[in-house]
C-alpha positions as CSV (number, residue, x, y, z in Angstrom):
1,X,8.0,-15.4,-2.7
2,X,5.0,-17.1,-1.8
3,X,5.2,-19.6,1.5
4,X,2.6,-22.2,2.2
5,X,-0.5,-21.0,3.6
6,X,0.3,-17.3,2.3
7,X,-1.9,-15.0,-0.6
8,X,-1.1,-11.9,-2.3
9,X,-3.2,-8.9,-1.4
10,X,-3.2,-5.5,-3.4
11,X,-3.3,-2.7,-0.7
12,X,-3.9,0.5,-1.8
13,X,-3.4,3.7,0.9
14,X,-4.6,7.1,-0.1
15,X,-2.5,10.0,0.6
16,X,-2.9,14.0,0.7
17,X,-0.7,16.4,0.3
18,X,-1.5,19.1,3.1
19,X,0.6,21.7,1.7
20,X,-0.7,21.6,-2.0
21,X,-3.4,23.6,-3.0
22,X,-6.8,22.5,-3.6
23,X,-7.2,22.2,-7.1
24,X,-3.8,20.6,-7.6
25,X,-4.6,17.0,-8.9
26,X,-1.5,15.5,-7.3
27,X,-2.9,17.0,-3.8
28,X,-4.2,13.4,-3.2
29,X,-2.9,10.1,-4.2
30,X,-2.6,6.6,-3.8
31,X,-0.1,3.9,-3.6
32,X,-0.2,0.4,-4.2
33,X,1.9,-2.9,-2.9
34,X,1.6,-6.4,-3.2
35,X,1.8,-7.8,0.4
36,X,2.2,-11.9,1.2
37,X,0.0,-12.9,4.2
38,X,-1.9,-15.0,5.8
39,X,-5.4,-13.2,5.1
40,X,-6.8,-9.9,4.2
41,X,-6.6,-8.7,7.8
42,X,-3.1,-8.9,8.4
43,X,-1.9,-7.5,5.1
44,X,-4.1,-4.5,5.7
45,X,-3.0,-3.8,9.0
46,X,0.7,-4.3,7.7
47,X,-0.1,-1.4,4.8
48,X,-1.5,0.4,7.5
49,X,1.3,0.1,9.9
50,X,3.6,1.1,7.1
51,X,1.5,4.2,5.9
52,X,0.9,5.4,9.1
53,X,4.8,5.9,9.5
54,X,5.1,7.5,6.0
55,X,2.7,10.1,7.0
56,X,4.3,10.5,10.2
57,X,7.8,11.0,8.9
58,X,6.6,13.3,6.2
59,X,4.9,16.5,8.0
60,X,3.1,18.0,4.9
61,X,1.3,14.2,4.1
62,X,-1.7,12.8,5.9
63,X,-2.8,9.2,5.5
64,X,-6.7,9.1,4.3
65,X,-7.5,5.4,4.4
66,X,-6.7,2.2,2.6
67,X,-8.3,-0.7,1.0
68,X,-7.2,-4.2,0.3
69,X,-7.9,-7.1,-2.5
70,X,-7.3,-10.4,-2.5
71,X,-5.7,-10.9,-6.0
72,X,-7.4,-13.8,-7.3
73,X,-10.4,-11.4,-7.4
74,X,-8.7,-8.9,-9.6
75,X,-9.7,-8.7,-13.3
76,X,-7.4,-11.1,-15.4
77,X,-5.7,-7.8,-17.3
78,X,-5.0,-5.9,-14.1
79,X,-1.2,-5.0,-14.7
80,X,0.9,-5.9,-11.3
81,X,4.2,-6.5,-13.1
82,X,5.6,-2.6,-11.6
83,X,3.5,-3.5,-8.1
84,X,6.2,-3.3,-5.3
85,X,5.7,-6.8,-3.3
86,X,6.5,-7.5,0.4
87,X,6.0,-9.9,2.9
88,X,3.8,-8.9,6.0
89,X,5.6,-8.4,9.4
90,X,9.0,-7.6,7.6
91,X,10.5,-4.3,7.9
92,X,11.0,-2.7,4.3
93,X,12.2,0.6,3.0
94,X,10.5,3.5,1.5
95,X,12.3,2.9,-1.9
96,X,11.5,-0.7,-2.0
97,X,7.9,0.3,-1.5
98,X,8.2,3.4,-3.7
99,X,6.6,6.0,-2.0
C-alpha cells in the first residue's frame, strides 16, 4: 500500500556465492524488491541494509552491489506481479523478500 508522498522503487541487489565454482551460472545472482519510500535514496539505503544483513548471516554469500529505479520509469511491459513489495524502514523477513 502506498502512503501519501511515497513512491515505489525497484531495488536490485547482486550477490556472489563464494562456494560455487567460477563457471557455475548460479555463482552470481540478483534479487529484486519493490520498496515503498519517500525517495530513491531512502529506498536504496533500506535495500542495501537488508542485503548486507542477508550477506552477514550467510557466510558463503557476499553482497556485490545494488541499483534503484523509479517504478514509473520502467517499460510498460515490465512484469512486477511476483516481485515482493516492502516499505522502507519496516522490518521484513527473508521469506517475504524471497531470498
